[in-house]
C-alpha positions as CSV (number, residue, x, y, z in Angstrom):
1,M,-7.5,64.0,33.1
2,R,-6.9,65.7,36.6
3,G,-9.2,68.3,38.5
4,F,-8.3,70.8,41.3
5,D,-10.8,73.1,43.1
6,C,-9.5,76.1,44.6
7,H,-11.6,76.6,47.7
8,A,-10.3,80.2,48.7
9,P,-8.9,79.8,52.3
10,D,-8.9,83.5,52.3
11,G,-12.4,84.0,51.5
12,T,-11.7,85.9,48.2
13,H,-14.3,84.1,46.2
14,D,-17.6,82.3,47.4
15,E,-17.4,79.2,44.9
16,P,-14.5,77.1,44.2
17,E,-12.4,77.9,41.0
18,H,-12.0,74.7,39.0
19,F,-9.0,73.7,37.0
20,E,-8.1,70.8,34.7
21,G,-5.2,69.4,33.3
22,E,-3.7,66.2,31.8
23,D,-1.6,66.1,35.1
24,D,-0.7,68.1,38.1
25,E,2.0,70.1,36.1
26,E,-0.8,71.5,33.7
27,I,-3.0,72.3,36.6
28,Y,-0.1,74.1,38.3
29,R,0.6,76.1,35.2
30,K,-3.1,77.0,34.5
31,S,-3.7,77.9,38.5
32,Q,-0.7,80.3,38.7
33,A,-2.3,83.5,37.4
34,H,-5.3,82.8,39.5
35,I,-3.2,82.3,42.8
36,A,-1.1,85.3,41.9
37,E,-4.4,87.6,41.4
38,Y,-6.9,86.1,44.1
39,H,-4.3,84.8,46.6
40,A,-1.3,87.2,46.6
41,E,-1.6,88.2,50.3
42,L,-1.2,84.5,51.1
43,A,2.1,84.6,49.6
44,F,2.2,81.0,48.6
45,T,5.6,79.9,47.6
46,E,6.0,77.7,44.5
47,E,6.5,74.6,46.5
48,Q,3.3,75.4,48.7
49,H,1.3,75.8,45.6
50,R,2.5,72.5,44.2
51,A,2.2,70.7,47.2
52,M,-1.5,71.9,47.4
53,I,-2.3,70.4,44.0
54,A,-0.5,67.2,44.7
55,N,-2.7,66.7,48.0
56,Q,-6.0,68.1,46.6
57,A,-6.1,67.2,43.0
58,Y,-8.1,64.2,41.8
59,N,-8.8,62.2,38.9
60,M,-11.6,63.3,36.5
61,P,-14.4,60.6,35.6
62,S,-13.8,59.5,32.0
63,S,-16.2,61.2,29.6
64,R,-16.0,57.8,27.3
65,A,-19.6,56.4,26.4
């Protein structure tokens, strides 16, 4: 499981918005609406959005006991 936290480079939200997915592609799909709604003025390209996830996503700790 992978995680990604959007830290709002433009100040549109105070707390990071958290996304999780099996891989970076799932995080990309899940975060598309958020990027379009909250960060439209930044006009991220698909490539920039994917690069941001690739550079900042992280492996989530396993929840297995």
